[in-house]
C-alpha positions in Angstrom: 12.4 18.5 20.0 11.0 15.0 19.7 12.1 13.2 16.6 9.6 11.5 14.3 10.4 8.9 11.6 8.7 9.6 8.3 8.9 7.6 5.1 9.6 9.0 1.6 9.2 7.1 -1.6 10.3 8.2 -5.0 11.5 6.8 -8.4 15.2 6.4 -9.1 17.2 6.1 -12.3 19.9 3.5 -11.6 22.6 2.6 -14.2 22.6 -0.7 -16.0 25.2 -2.2 -13.6 23.2 -1.0 -10.6 20.0 -2.6 -12.1 21.8 -5.9 -12.4 22.8 -5.7 -8.7 19.3 -4.8 -7.6 17.7 -7.6 -9.6 20.3 -10.1 -8.3 19.7 -9.0 -4.7 15.9 -9.2 -5.0 16.1 -12.6 -6.6 18.4 -13.9 -3.8 16.1 -12.5 -1.1 13.1 -14.2 -2.7 15.1 -17.5 -2.8 16.1 -17.2 0.9 12.6 -16.4 2.0 11.2 -19.5 0.2 14.0 -21.6 1.5 13.3 -20.5 5.1 9.6 -21.4 4.8 10.3 -24.7 3.1 12.9 -25.7 5.7 10.6 -24.9 8.6 7.8 -26.8 6.9 10.1 -29.8 6.6 11.1 -29.5 10.3 7.4 -29.4 11.3 6.6 -32.5 9.2 9.5 -34.4 11.0 8.2 -33.3 14.4 11.2 -31.0 15.1 11.4 -27.6 16.7 10.7 -24.4 14.7 13.8 -22.5 13.7 13.8 -18.7 14.2 15.3 -16.3 11.6 18.4 -15.7 13.7 19.0 -19.4 14.2 18.4 -20.1 10.5 21.0 -17.4 9.6 23.6 -19.1 11.8 22.8 -22.5 10.3 22.9 -21.2 6.7 26.3 -19.5 7.1 28.1 -22.0 9.3 26.7 -25.4 8.1 24.7 -25.2 4.8 26.9 -22.9 2.6 30.3 -24.5 3.5 28.9 -28.0 2.6 27.2 -26.7 -0.6 29.6 -24.6 -2.6 27.2 -24.4 -5.5 25.2 -21.9 -3.5 28.1 -19.5 -2.9 26.2 -16.9 -5.0 24.1 -16.1 -1.9 27.1 -14.4 -0.4 27.5 -12.2 -3.5 24.7 -9.8 -2.4 24.1 -7.5 0.6 24.0 -9.6 3.8 21.5 -7.1 5.4 19.0 -7.8 2.6 19.4 -11.5 3.1 18.9 -11.3 6.8 15.9 -9.1 6.4 14.2 -11.7 4.2 14.7 -14.3 7.0 13.2 -11.9 9.5 10.2 -11.3 7.2 9.7 -15.1 7.1 9.9 -15.3 10.8 7.3 -12.6 11.2 5.0 -14.4 8.8 5.3 -17.6 10.9 4.7 -15.6 14.1 1.6 -14.1 12.7 0.4 -17.5 11.6 1.0 -19.1 15.1 -1.0 -16.2 16.7 -3.9 -16.8 14.3 -3.5 -13.3 12.7 -2.8 -14.6 9.1 -2.8 -17.8 7.1 0.2 -20.1 6.5 3.1 -18.2 4.7 3.0 -18.5 1.0 6.0 -18.9 -1.3 7.0 -15.8 -3.2 6.8 -16.2 -7.0 9.1 -14.4 -9.5 7.5 -11.5 -11.2 4.4 -11.6 -9.0 5.5 -11.1 -5.4 6.6 -7.7 -4.1 10.2 -8.5 -2.9 12.4 -5.6 -1.9 16.1 -4.9 -1.4 16.7 -3.7 2.1 19.5 -1.4 3.3 20.3 0.1 6.7 22.3 3.0 8.0 25.6 1.5 9.4 28.1 4.4 9.3 28.1 8.1 8.4 29.2 7.4 4.9 26.2 5.2 4.1 22.7 6.5 3.2 23.7 10.0 2.4 21.2 12.0 0.3 21.7 15.1 -1.8 19.1 17.0 -3.8 19.5 14.9 -7.0 21.0 11.6 -5.8 21.2 9.2 -2.9 24.1 7.0 -1.7 22.9 3.4 -1.1 25.2 0.7 0.4 26.6 -1.8 -2.2 25.2 0.4 -5.0 26.9 3.7 -4.5 25.3 7.0 -5.7 22.0 6.5 -7.5 20.2 9.3 -9.4 16.7 10.5 -8.2 14.1 11.3 -10.8 12.2 13.6 -8.4 14.8 16.2 -7.2 14.5 17.7 -3.7 11.7 15.5 -2.4 13.8 13.5 0.1 15.3 15.6 2.9 19.1 15.9 2.4 21.7 14.9 5.0 23.3 18.3 4.6 20.3 19.9 6.3 20.8 17.5 9.3 18.3 14.8 8.4 19.3 11.2 9.1 18.3 8.2 6.9 17.8 5.2 9.2 16.9 2.5 6.6 15.3 2.0 3.3 14.2 -0.4 0.6 14.4 -0.6 -3.2 11.5 -2.1 -5.2 10.8 -2.8 -8.8 7.3 -2.4 -10.3 6.5 -2.6 -14.0 10.1 -2.1 -15.0 10.5 1.0 -12.9 12.7 1.3 -9.8 11.7 3.0 -6.5 13.5 3.8 -3.3 11.7 4.2 0.0 13.6 5.6 3.0 12.9 6.2 6.6 14.1 9.6 7.7 14.2 11.2 11.2 12.3 14.6 11.1 11.2 17.0 13.8 7.8 16.3 15.2 6.0 19.6 14.3 2.3 19.1 14.7 0.2 21.8 13.0 -2.3 23.4 15.3 -4.9 26.2 15.0 -7.8 24.1 13.8 -11.3 25.4 14.0 -13.9 24.1 16.5 -16.1 22.6 13.7 -15.9 19.0 12.8 -16.9 17.2 9.5 -18.3 13.8 8.6 -17.3 11.8 5.5 -19.5 9.3 3.9 -17.7 7.0 1.5 -19.5 5.3 -1.3 -19.6 4.0 -4.9 -21.8 6.5 -6.6 -19.6 9.3 -5.3 -16.2 8.6 -3.8 -16.8 10.8 -0.8 -19.6 13.1 0.4 -18.5 15.6 3.1 -20.8 17.3 5.5 -19.6 20.8 4.5 -21.3 20.3 1.2 -18.3 19.2 -0.8 -18.7 16.1 -3.1 -15.8 14.1 -4.6 -16.8 12.2 -7.7 -15.9 8.6 -8.4 -12.6 8.8 -10.4 -13.3 5.4 -12.0 -16.1 7.0 -14.0 -13.8 9.5 -15.7 -13.2 9.3 -19.4 -9.4 8.9 -18.9 -9.6 5.8 -16.7 -12.3 4.2 -18.9 -10.0 4.6 -21.9 -7.0 3.1 -20.0 -9.2 0.2 -18.8 -10.3 -0.5 -22.3 -6.7 -0.5 -23.5 -5.8 -2.8 -20.6 -8.5 -5.3 -21.6 -7.1 -5.4 -25.2 -3.5 -5.9 -23.9 -4.6 -8.7 -21.6 -6.4 -10.5 -24.4 -3.2 -10.3 -26.5 -1.2 -11.7 -23.6 -3.7 -14.5 -23.2 -3.5 -15.4 -26.9 0.3 -15.6 -26.7 0.1 -18.1 -23.8 -2.5 -20.2 -25.6 -0.4 -20.3 -28.8 2.6 -21.3 -26.7 0.6 -24.2 -25.2 -0.5 -25.3 -28.7 3.1 -25.3 -29.9 2.6 -22.5 -32.3 4.9 -19.5 -32.7 5.0 -17.5 -29.5 8.5 -16.6 -28.3 9.1 -16.1 -24.6 10.6 -12.7 -25.3 7.4 -11.5 -26.9 5.4 -12.8 -23.9 7.7 -10.9 -21.6 7.3 -7.7 -23.6 3.5 -8.1 -23.6 3.5 -8.9 -19.9 5.4 -5.7 -19.2 2.9 -3.6 -21.2 0.1 -5.0 -19.1 2.0 -4.3 -15.9 2.7 -0.7 -17.0 -1.0 -0.1 -17.6 -2.0 -1.6 -14.3 0.7 0.6 -12.6 -0.6 3.8 -14.4 -4.2 3.2 -13.4 -3.2 2.5 -9.8 -1.1 5.7 -9.7 -4.1 7.8 -11.0 -6.4 6.4 -8.3 -3.8 6.9 -5.6 -3.1 10.5 -6.7 -6.8 11.2 -6.5 -7.0 9.9 -3.0 -4.0 12.0 -1.9 -5.5 15.2 -3.4 -8.9 14.5 -1.8 -7.3 14.0 1.6 -5.2 17.1 1.3 -8.2 19.2 0.3 -10.2 17.9 3.2 -7.5 18.5 5.8 -6.8 22.0 4.5 -10.2 23.1 5.9 -8.7 22.6 9.4 -11.6 20.8 11.2 -11.3 19.9 14.8 -12.3 16.3 14.1 -13.2 14.1 11.1 -15.7 11.2 11.5 -15.8 8.3 9.1 -17.5 4.9 9.1 -15.8 1.6 9.8 -16.7 -0.1 6.5 -16.9 -3.9 6.2 -14.8 -3.9 3.0 -14.2 -7.7 3.1 -18.0 -8.3 3.3 -18.7 -5.8 0.4 -16.1 -7.7 -1.7 -18.2 -10.9 -1.5 -20.9 -9.2 -3.6 -19.8 -10.3 -7.1 -21.7 -7.4 -8.7 -19.9 -4.8 -6.7 -16.5 -6.4 -5.8 -14.6 -4.7 -8.7 -16.1 -1.3 -7.9 -15.3 -1.6 -4.2 -11.8 -2.7 -4.8 -11.1 0.2 -7.2 -12.2 2.7 -4.7 -9.4 1.8 -2.3 -11.3 2.5 0.9 -8.6 1.0 3.2 -5.9 3.1 1.7 -8.0 6.2 2.1 -8.5 5.5 5.8 -4.8 4.7 6.3 -3.6 7.9 4.7 -6.3 10.0 6.3 -5.2 8.7 9.7 -1.6 9.7 9.0 -2.5 13.1 7.7 -4.8 13.8 10.7 -2.0 12.8 13.1 0.4 15.3 11.4 -2.1 18.2 11.5 -3.5 17.6 15.1 -6.9 16.5 13.9 -8.9 13.9 15.8 -10.0 11.0 13.5 -13.2 9.4 14.8 -14.4 6.0 13.6 -18.1 5.1 14.0 -19.2 1.5 14.3 -20.2 -0.2 11.0 -23.7 -0.9 12.4 -24.4 2.7 13.1 -27.5 3.6 10.9 -26.0 6.7 9.3 -28.0 6.4 6.1 -31.3 5.4 7.7 -31.2 8.0 10.5 -33.1 11.3 9.9 -30.8 14.2 10.7 -33.8 16.4 11.5 -36.0 14.4 13.9 -33.8 11.4 14.6 -36.2 8.8 13.3 -34.8 5.6 11.7 -36.2 4.6 8.4 -35.8 0.9 8.4 -37.3 0.2 5.0 -34.7 2.4 3.2 -33.4 0.6 0.1 -30.0 1.0 -1.7 -31.8 2.3 -4.8 -33.4 5.2 -2.7 -30.9 8.0 -3.4 -33.1 10.7 -1.8 -33.9 10.4 1.9 -37.6 11.4 2.6 -38.8 11.4 6.2 -42.3 11.6 7.6 -41.4 14.8 9.3 -41.0 16.5 5.9 -37.2 16.4 5.8 -35.9 15.7 2.2 -32.2 15.4 1.5 -29.6 13.5 -0.6 -29.1 10.1 1.0 -25.3 10.4 1.2 -25.2 14.0 2.4 -27.7 13.0 5.2 -25.3 10.2 6.2 -22.4 12.6 6.3 -24.3 14.9 8.7 -25.2 12.0 10.9 -21.6 10.9 11.0 -20.5 14.4 11.9 -22.9 14.5 14.9 -22.3 10.9 16.0 -21.9 10.6 19.8 -20.6 7.1 20.0 -17.3 6.5 18.3 -13.7 5.3 18.6 -10.7 7.6 18.1 -8.3 6.1 15.6 
């Protein structure tokens, strides 16, 4: 049977000594990444040739570190993690040279998502049991969610992984080889999904998924977040004025804000996961969505916050992965397809339809909810691309 690599991410509970090692490794990786970018920028300014990640690693170990003993602490962490940070910098430059992204930015402490990388080198490394996982240079680390990651006793192999820190919590993400077992037996009926701001998703089978951001729980958390952000802002202002504002208190307040951001993000992500799981459980033969211009929608200052909180890109990415696992064809219709303006009954296009018109009324007598009419048109679309 063909093997498939699948990622699993869960929270871990490292000891105090292990946390020190993780933080030290992540700090070193951030420093090496910034050093690599700055060194190549200096080479470019002097008219010299660009240095790849592999060449930079040889230069760092054979020339720079022997002549600079003050930086020997770089050798005190995992060499695989350090080399991975150089490779990440090389990929960032490659994407810049191809015109796929902007010039690489320096990673800032506390803001950039830097991870500790580890890889499967020998059978003793990267072992996983029900309640713990063995990570190189760290040893056995306890898992908070037991039984989620496939165990090595059952024949699963962990190829590589990363450890990340977010809002004071530690997470491990591993890449595991699993059998490629695609679920079949889907029906011959397809569905269309219209994503929006009033309702998160309107499905052509009649199911509506409400906007989670309008829930009382999220509104309460966002109100609490605004208060904590004002407190943090006042502490920074007092520090600039020379008044009493200790850096420890600023760090504590900053952590409170990060935890609230993290909790709100987890609620939204969980809602997306449950929505996708419920849609896929209906076992349609295909699912059709629209290629939304999210970057263009973000330019509207009245709607940018609402658009960002809906996480349309993450919904599409996870839906594509879920459809692939269940043998469902994911169709993507062009963003200029008039799904909202097209009458599902007679096929006439209503060009004067406004955004405020929530009910679609056609001259042929067809009256339907605007979003539901769009989902029906997406379901029956003939021109599309398969994701």
